[in-house]
N, C-alpha and C positions, 0 to 999 in steps of 0.2 A: 504494499500497498503506498503510495505517495503521499506525504502530507506535506502542502506548502501553508507559512503564516504567512496573513497581511495586516501590516500595520499600519496606520494612520500616522504618520510625520508631519508636519505642521497644523495650518486653524482651516486649512483649505482644501483639499484633495490629493493632496499628494500620499504615497502605501509605497508601503518599500515590503514588495514580498520576498522571501527566505525559505531556501530549499532545506530539505532534513541533510545538507551538504553543507547547510551555509553559505552556498552561492545567493545572491542577490540580486532582481531587479526592480530597478525606480517608476512606477507608475505615473503619470498626473495627466490632470484635463487641460484640454486646454485655458490660455486667456478669455475667450470668449462667456466661456458659459464658468470663470471666479475662479480658473485653474494659475499655476506657474509655469508652465509648462517647462516641469524639471523634470520631468521622466517620457516612457514611455506613454502612449491612449490602451489601454486594456483591448484596446480593437487591431492595433498594431502589433501588439507584442504573437496573436493569432497568426498575421502576418512568419512574418517572426519565428515562429515557430513553425511554421512549414520550412521557410527557409533552410531554417537547421536540422527536423527531418527529413526531410527531399535530400540534405546536401549531404547527409551519415550514410543512408542509402546511394545514393550516384558516387560517391567515392569508394565505400567500399564494393560497390560493383566493381567501378572499373580498376579497382586494385585487382581483385580477383578474376580481371582478365588483363594485364600485367599492361597495361596500360603506364605510362609517365607524367605522369599529371602534375607538372610543376607550380599550376597557379590554377584556381577556380572562386571565381564569383557567382552573384545572380541579382539583376534588382526584380526588385518583384512590384507590381503594378497593383492594386486593390481598388473595388468600384461598390461603395456600397448601395444598398437599395435609399431611394428617396422617397420623402413621405411617408414613409410605416416606423414605425416602434415596437419590436427592434428592427435599428437598422444594419439585416445584417451582410457579408459578403455578398454580394450576385455576379460579380466578376472576375478571377486574375489574370493576369499575365506574366511568365516567367521568362526576364531573357537571362541569361546561362551563360557564363563567358568559361572559358576553359584554355590554358594553353601549358606548349608541354608537346610529349609525340602521342598524340592519344589523334584517335579515330572518330571522327563525326558521325559514323555509324554506331558505333559501338557507347557512344554520348547518348545519342539517342536514343536509346535503347536502353538504356541503363536508366535513361528519365520517365521512360515510358512509365519500366519495372517501376521506379520510386513510388511514379504522381499515380498508377493506375491500379499499384499490390500492396504493395509494403509502408507509406506513408500514415500514419494512423491518421495527424494532421488534416494531409488530404483528403482521407474515406469525410469524417469528420466536417468538413467545407462543401464536401462536391452533398454529401446527407442529408445539407441544408440547402441546400436546390442551387449551389456557387459552381459555375464553370472556370476549371481551368485547362488555360493555354500555354504553348510557350516555345521559345524560338531559342534555338545558342547559335552564337560562335565559334571556332575552333580557333588558334593561334591569333 
């Protein structure tokens, strides 16, 4: 069982989340609603989780395929529903950047396996009706 503690740290909307290993993430709300922009917004943390979950899978798959990955990053863009409460993620697009001696077809297959089969965060988003798309650049 995972245990996360979330503690309010100011007189507004800032929180500090701590996991059972002592790792922390600061969250806050926008200034428009009274926050101080001093941390990640909770909905942004979902996209960050998608990047981390997918990244672990993709790197694991590429290592097993003996790909020589020297650099890896992604840019994740999300669009939320408008005029609804709660405003869920409706579409997410990820641009993957690979560098090193990496076969583009193997990278594409690793992404597809991760986001369509292994990544729990992508499955959670899809179950809520979010579409996830991607493209890649190698070197």
